[in-house]
KEROFI-353144 format. One record per residue (C-alpha): x negated, y negated, z negated. Coordinates in steps of 0.001 Angstrom, whole numbers, padded with zeros to 6 digits, always signed. Example, Ala and Ser with C-alpha at 12.3 -4.5 7.8 and 13.67 -1.06 7.14 Angstrom:
<nodes>
-012300+004500-007800 -013670+001060-007140 
</nodes>
This chain:
<nodes>
-110498-115506-122596 -108155-115887-119672 -109376-118004-116631 -107480-121188-115997 -104968-121065-113124 -106933-122501-110190 -104523-122918-107242 -106589-125277-105222 -107216-122934-102332 -104012-120876-102429 -102587-122630-099234 -105730-121874-097411 -105660-118216-098394 -101856-118016-097495 -102493-119645-094159 -105244-117104-093453 -102837-114236-094428 -100143-115542-092041 -102887-115867-089153 -104081-112334-089836 -100515-110930-090075 -099525-112751-086863 -102577-111293-085096 -101802-107726-086215 -098164-108263-085005 -099247-109327-081553 -101767-106647-081144 -099084-104053-082166 -096754-105748-079677 -099379-105649-076970 -100111-101949-077768 -096493-101162-077442 -096141-103023-074191 -099242-101153-072729 -098666-097768-074208 -095026-097562-075310 -094183-095114-072665 -097045-092809-073294 -096826-092488-077195 -094377-090234-079155 -091136-091822-080180 -092007-091412-083879 -095241-093508-083440 -093355-096144-081613 -090843-096265-084409 -093642-096516-086995 -095159-099494-085267 -091748-101145-084730 -090940-100790-088403 -094470-102139-089458 -093990-105067-087260 -090607-105733-088924 -092409-105652-092274 -095019-108127-090873 -092288-110446-089878 -090729-110507-093393 -094276-111033-094778 -094871-113888-092544 -091591-115508-093771 -092553-114922-097277 -095932-116436-096835 -094511-119538-095293 -092252-119923-098260 -095285-119623-100570 -097140-122070-098521 -094368-124622-099029 -094199-123907-102780 -097920-124172-103070 -097975-127472-101130 -095307-128989-103174 -097085-127786-106341 -100339-129368-105241 -098716-132729-104188 -096984-132905-107590 -100281-132725-109518 
</nodes>
């Protein structure tokens, strides 16, 4: 038997995911700031690419939070 769809804590989980992603983004930026001149260009590019994906993820998470909040308020 399938479990019922319990979305009560989705917003909380999504907000935590946003916070974690922002923290990882900032740590990567700090790393590039401090060691950017010392690391190979390929590594620097990988970090920048990862941060670009993180920015997209943050945006997506925020949209999901809006959707979940609207869903919870509609119940």
